[in-house]
N, C-alpha and C positions, 0 to 999 in steps of 0.2 A: 504494499500500499504506500503510495507516494502522495502526500498532501500537495495542494496547489501552492504555487508561489504567490506573492502579493500581486504581481502583474497578471498572473492567470486569474486570480479572483476578480480583478478589475475587468479583464477581458470577458469573463463570464457574465458579469453584471451588465456590461455594455451591450451584449447581444439581446437583452430584454428591453432596452430603451426604445420606445415606439417612435416611428418616423413622425416628425413634426412636433415633438415634445419640447417644452421649455423646462430645463433641468438645472438644479443647483447641485454642485459637487462640494461635499463637506471637506473639512480639513483632513489631511493624511491620505490614507489609502484611496478614498473616492476620487481624489484629484487625478488619478491615473486613468480613469474611465475614458476621458476625452481622447486618449491615444488609440482607442480600440473600437471606435464606432464603425460598424460595417459600411463598406462603400455604397454610395447611392442613398444613404439614409441621412436626412437633414435633421439635425438636433441643434437647438439653440441653447448653449450653456451660459448660465448666469453665475456671476461671482459677486458676493455681497459687498465687496468694496466698490461696486459700481460699474460692472461690465456686462454687456450682452454680446454673445458671439465669440466666446473663448474657444480657441482651437487647440490642437495638440501641443505638447511641450516642444520648444524649439530645439534644433540640433545643437549639440555642445559647441560652444564658441560663437553661436549666433544669438545669444540672449540679448534682449533689450531691457535695460534696467528700469525703463519707464513702463514696462508691461509686466505686471505681476498680478497674481490672484490673491484671494483673502488669506492664503497661507504664506504669502510672500515668495511664492515660487514663480520663476519666469514662465510666461505663456506666450502663445501667438494669438493674433486676432484675425478672425475670418472676414472675408469681404462682407460688408454690410454691418459689421460689428460697431458698437458704440459705447461711449462712456457717459456716466451721469453721477449725481451726488449720492451719498449714503442714504439720504432721506428718500430719494426716489427708489433706490434699490430696495429698501425695506418696505416701501409702499407696495412694490410688486409682490414681495414675500407675504406681507400681512393681508394684502388684498386678494389673495387666492389666485394669483396669476401664474404660479409655477405648477406644472403638471406633476413634477417628481422631485424629491430631494433624496439624494444618495448620501448617507451619513456614515461615519465611523461610530463605534460604540465600545464602551467598556463592558457593558452587559445589556442583554435584552431578556425580558421575561416571557413566559409562555403566553401571557395576555397581550404581548406587544408593547409593554412598557419599555421606555428607552432611558438608559443612563449613560451619558457620554460627556459630561462636563467636569466631573471631579471624582477622584478616588479618595479624597480627604487626606491625602498624604501631604504633610506640611512641607516636604521638600519639593513638591510639584504644585505650584499655584493653580487654582481652577481656571478654566478657559472656556466659558460658555459660548462666547462669540454670538453668532446669530442662530445657534442650534434650536433654542426654544421657539424663536420666531418661525424657523423653517418647519419644525415639527408640528406647529399649530397651523401654519399657513399653506404649506404645500398640499396638493390634492392627494398625494401618496408619498409615503416614506418607506424606503428600503435601506437596509444596513449592510455594510461590508466590514468584516472583522475576522480575526483569527478565531478558531473555534474554542481554544483554551488560552489561558495566560501562560507565561513562561514557566510558571510553577505547576502547570497542568490542571489548573482550576477551571471548571466550566465557565464560559461566558454566557451561555444560555441557561437562565436560572428560572426556578419556579417564581421567585420574587427577587427583584433586583436588590442587591445589598448596598449599592451606592445611591446617593440622592438622584431622584428622577429628573430628567430633562422634560419628559412629557409622558402621559399615560395613554395606553391603548392606541398607539399611532403606527407602529411598525407592521408592515404587511408581508415583507419577505426579507430573509437573511441569506447573504452569500458568505460562506466561510471557506477555509482551505480544505474542508472535508465534505461539505454538503451545500445544497440549496434547499432552504426550508421555508415553507409558508406559515404564517401565523393565522390560524382560523379560529372560529368560535368554539370549535371542538378541541383546540390545542395545536401543537406543532405537527405539521404534515411534511414529511421528507419527500422532496421531488427528485433529488439527484444525490448520489453518493459516489465518492471517488472509487475507482476500480480497486478491488482487493479488500474493501472494507464492507463488513456486514452491518445490518441494522443493530445487532447486538453490540458490535464494536463501537458504533456511533453513540449508542445509548450510554455506554460506559463512560463517555466523556461529555455527557449532556445531562443536566439535572432534571428537567421536566421529562415526562413520558413522551416518547416519539411515536408517530404512526407513519407507516409507509404508504405512499400513494399507490393506487392500483396501476397507474401508468408511469411509475418511477423509471428512471434510466440512469446509466452511469454518468458521473460528472467528469467529463473529459475536456481538456483545454490544450491548445497548441503550445509549443515552446515559444514564448514571447519575451 
């Protein structure tokens, strides 16, 4: 069994972004998604520091210091892209104009609760950014994260142990081991990496998992 890399997680999430969507990419792992949008699919990426039309990361050595996303990473701007103030950016978020928010998380509960702004570690200051606004304002929220912590503690929990960003908002989770939907009946496994069984996945997941009737192997190219 070989877990997905971070770039492969981003690739997998990118395949599900619908053509014509307006999408915000959260800090960290989600920012990689813009590198993997399938050809022919038009997606308008939003960055909360005031940009519409974010493109893939620039080639090394071709970065423009005046073009950065909310994570302060260098970006490119697609034709038709534009800049605006923070107030306009958050008006878009809070006004329900974003189809999808792809966010990172420390934990997600079986009910779709999201915890992604603090671990309450005094050595790491909290960083809520616009996550609460996105969780409340985007029409759909999906999460990209490692399935467990470095200490092998599950990130999918019955109840989040960290302070919540928002309750009952996450619809789908992409991890390095599986693609899992949050449903009214609990967590439904859609895809699992080859070589891993449902029992293996359950062993590193706190809530009870159910396997979808149409589940399939979670495979990604080398990216």
